[in-house]
PARO-288511 format. One record per atom (N, C-alpha, C): residue number from 0; atom name; x, y, z. Coordinates in steps of 0.05 Angstrom, whole numbers, plus 5000, padded with zeros to 4 digits. Example, Ala and Ser with C-alpha at 12.3 -4.5 7.8 and 13.67 -1.06 7.14 Angstrom:
BEGIN
> k, a, x, y, z
> 0, N, 5264, 4886, 5156
> 0, CA, 5246, 4910, 5156
> 0, C, 5264, 4934, 5156
> 1, N, 5257, 4955, 5142
> 1, CA, 5273, 4979, 5143
> 1, C, 5258, 5001, 5157
//
This chain:
BEGIN
> k, a, x, y, z
> 0, N, 8120, 1322, 7394
> 0, CA, 8127, 1307, 7359
> 0, C, 8115, 1276, 7365
> 1, N, 8099, 1270, 7348
> 1, CA, 8087, 1239, 7357
> 1, C, 8111, 1220, 7349
> 2, N, 8107, 1193, 7350
> 2, CA, 8120, 1173, 7336
> 2, C, 8120, 1163, 7306
> 3, N, 8093, 1173, 7304
> 3, CA, 8091, 1170, 7277
> 3, C, 8092, 1198, 7255
> 4, N, 8106, 1200, 7237
> 4, CA, 8108, 1222, 7217
> 4, C, 8107, 1207, 7193
> 5, N, 8089, 1228, 7170
> 5, CA, 8076, 1224, 7152
> 5, C, 8104, 1222, 7132
> 6, N, 8122, 1208, 7117
> 6, CA, 8143, 1214, 7098
> 6, C, 8133, 1218, 7079
> 7, N, 8154, 1234, 7063
> 7, CA, 8151, 1233, 7035
> 7, C, 8147, 1215, 7015
> 8, N, 8149, 1196, 7019
> 8, CA, 8144, 1171, 7001
> 8, C, 8114, 1167, 7018
> 9, N, 8097, 1167, 7038
> 9, CA, 8066, 1163, 7040
> 9, C, 8057, 1190, 7029
> 10, N, 8069, 1206, 7023
> 10, CA, 8048, 1229, 7007
> 10, C, 8054, 1226, 6979
> 11, N, 8074, 1218, 6970
> 11, CA, 8073, 1206, 6941
> 11, C, 8052, 1188, 6940
> 12, N, 8048, 1176, 6954
> 12, CA, 8038, 1143, 6946
> 12, C, 8002, 1153, 6954
> 13, N, 7998, 1175, 6975
> 13, CA, 7972, 1181, 6973
> 13, C, 7959, 1201, 6946
> 14, N, 7984, 1218, 6942
> 14, CA, 7977, 1227, 6916
> 14, C, 7969, 1215, 6891
> 15, N, 7979, 1186, 6886
> 15, CA, 7981, 1172, 6866
> 15, C, 7957, 1158, 6871
> 16, N, 7951, 1153, 6896
> 16, CA, 7919, 1139, 6888
> 16, C, 7906, 1153, 6890
> 17, N, 7901, 1181, 6893
> 17, CA, 7888, 1203, 6887
> 17, C, 7885, 1206, 6861
> 18, N, 7905, 1202, 6842
> 18, CA, 7910, 1206, 6815
> 18, C, 7896, 1187, 6796
> 19, N, 7903, 1159, 6812
> 19, CA, 7884, 1140, 6802
> 19, C, 7862, 1141, 6805
> 20, N, 7851, 1141, 6826
> 20, CA, 7824, 1143, 6829
> 20, C, 7801, 1155, 6812
> 21, N, 7815, 1192, 6808
> 21, CA, 7804, 1199, 6792
> 21, C, 7804, 1192, 6758
> 22, N, 7835, 1181, 6757
> 22, CA, 7826, 1169, 6727
> 22, C, 7815, 1150, 6726
> 23, N, 7805, 1132, 6736
> 23, CA, 7784, 1108, 6737
> 23, C, 7759, 1119, 6734
> 24, N, 7757, 1146, 6748
> 24, CA, 7726, 1157, 6749
> 24, C, 7720, 1173, 6718
> 25, N, 7742, 1191, 6707
> 25, CA, 7741, 1194, 6684
> 25, C, 7738, 1177, 6664
> 26, N, 7755, 1154, 6670
> 26, CA, 7749, 1133, 6640
> 26, C, 7714, 1122, 6654
> 27, N, 7703, 1121, 6665
> 27, CA, 7687, 1109, 6675
> 27, C, 7662, 1129, 6666
> 28, N, 7671, 1160, 6665
> 28, CA, 7646, 1176, 6658
> 28, C, 7649, 1174, 6620
> 29, N, 7675, 1167, 6615
> 29, CA, 7675, 1169, 6582
> 29, C, 7663, 1141, 6575
> 30, N, 7659, 1122, 6589
> 30, CA, 7650, 1097, 6581
> 30, C, 7616, 1100, 6577
> 31, N, 7600, 1113, 6602
> 31, CA, 7580, 1122, 6605
> 31, C, 7563, 1142, 6582
> 32, N, 7587, 1156, 6583
> 32, CA, 7581, 1173, 6555
> 32, C, 7579, 1157, 6533
> 33, N, 7590, 1147, 6521
> 33, CA, 7597, 1137, 6501
> 33, C, 7580, 1112, 6488
> 34, N, 7571, 1096, 6519
> 34, CA, 7546, 1079, 6516
> 34, C, 7520, 1103, 6506
> 35, N, 7517, 1120, 6529
> 35, CA, 7486, 1128, 6525
> 35, C, 7489, 1140, 6494
> 36, N, 7507, 1156, 6475
> 36, CA, 7508, 1166, 6455
> 36, C, 7507, 1147, 6430
> 37, N, 7512, 1117, 6434
> 37, CA, 7512, 1109, 6409
> 37, C, 7489, 1104, 6398
> 38, N, 7470, 1101, 6418
> 38, CA, 7442, 1103, 6405
> 38, C, 7426, 1118, 6396
> 39, N, 7440, 1146, 6398
> 39, CA, 7433, 1174, 6387
> 39, C, 7453, 1176, 6369
> 40, N, 7470, 1169, 6358
> 40, CA, 7486, 1181, 6331
> 40, C, 7466, 1179, 6306
> 41, N, 7454, 1159, 6305
> 41, CA, 7438, 1162, 6276
> 41, C, 7417, 1180, 6268
> 42, N, 7409, 1186, 6296
> 42, CA, 7382, 1213, 6288
> 42, C, 7401, 1237, 6297
> 43, N, 7418, 1244, 6307
> 43, CA, 7438, 1267, 6315
> 43, C, 7439, 1280, 6294
> 44, N, 7449, 1308, 6292
> 44, CA, 7455, 1329, 6271
> 44, C, 7487, 1320, 6270
> 45, N, 7491, 1329, 6248
> 45, CA, 7527, 1323, 6242
> 45, C, 7549, 1329, 6279
> 46, N, 7543, 1361, 6271
> 46, CA, 7564, 1373, 6290
> 46, C, 7552, 1360, 6325
> 47, N, 7535, 1339, 6333
> 47, CA, 7529, 1331, 6359
> 47, C, 7556, 1311, 6356
> 48, N, 7550, 1290, 6334
> 48, CA, 7568, 1261, 6345
> 48, C, 7598, 1275, 6349
> 49, N, 7611, 1294, 6324
> 49, CA, 7639, 1310, 6334
> 49, C, 7642, 1317, 6357
> 50, N, 7621, 1333, 6365
> 50, CA, 7621, 1340, 6395
> 50, C, 7623, 1320, 6418
> 51, N, 7612, 1296, 6411
> 51, CA, 7617, 1271, 6428
> 51, C, 7641, 1265, 6436
> 52, N, 7651, 1259, 6401
> 52, CA, 7670, 1249, 6398
> 52, C, 7698, 1265, 6408
> 53, N, 7694, 1287, 6413
> 53, CA, 7722, 1303, 6413
> 53, C, 7717, 1311, 6447
> 54, N, 7697, 1310, 6469
> 54, CA, 7692, 1305, 6486
> 54, C, 7707, 1281, 6502
> 55, N, 7698, 1258, 6487
> 55, CA, 7714, 1232, 6500
> 55, C, 7736, 1229, 6493
> 56, N, 7746, 1239, 6480
> 56, CA, 7776, 1248, 6469
> 56, C, 7793, 1264, 6489
> 57, N, 7782, 1280, 6500
> 57, CA, 7784, 1303, 6519
> 57, C, 7790, 1283, 6544
> 58, N, 7767, 1276, 6551
> 58, CA, 7762, 1257, 6574
> 58, C, 7784, 1244, 6574
> 59, N, 7794, 1228, 6558
> 59, CA, 7808, 1199, 6558
> 59, C, 7839, 1221, 6566
> 60, N, 7843, 1227, 6546
> 60, CA, 7876, 1251, 6542
> 60, C, 7880, 1264, 6572
> 61, N, 7857, 1269, 6586
> 61, CA, 7859, 1283, 6611
> 61, C, 7866, 1257, 6630
> 62, N, 7849, 1234, 6635
> 62, CA, 7857, 1219, 6646
> 62, C, 7881, 1204, 6648
> 63, N, 7890, 1196, 6616
> 63, CA, 7923, 1189, 6614
> 63, C, 7939, 1213, 6629
> 64, N, 7938, 1232, 6618
> 64, CA, 7955, 1252, 6636
> 64, C, 7961, 1249, 6660
> 65, N, 7940, 1238, 6682
> 65, CA, 7943, 1244, 6718
> 65, C, 7962, 1220, 6723
> 66, N, 7968, 1197, 6706
> 66, CA, 7989, 1181, 6710
> 66, C, 8012, 1185, 6701
> 67, N, 8011, 1197, 6680
> 67, CA, 8040, 1199, 6650
> 67, C, 8060, 1204, 6671
> 68, N, 8082, 1190, 6671
> 68, CA, 8109, 1194, 6679
> 68, C, 8106, 1199, 6706
> 69, N, 8095, 1191, 6721
> 69, CA, 8090, 1193, 6748
> 69, C, 8093, 1162, 6761
> 70, N, 8106, 1173, 6795
> 70, CA, 8117, 1153, 6798
> 70, C, 8078, 1132, 6814
//
């Protein structure tokens, strides 16, 4: 056995860091999609805008759930 052991607190901190990193990446993706889509809304078919808005909402909800109620 080594002198260094990974504790439960360390594992929890690593998992929290992974979730926060993924959350940041998802929010950046949503921002990029939003910026790209805004210039296309006027000429797009009606369902297209609704699809983009739904996708953005799904991404934001997913990102929020990654750290909700967790240390």
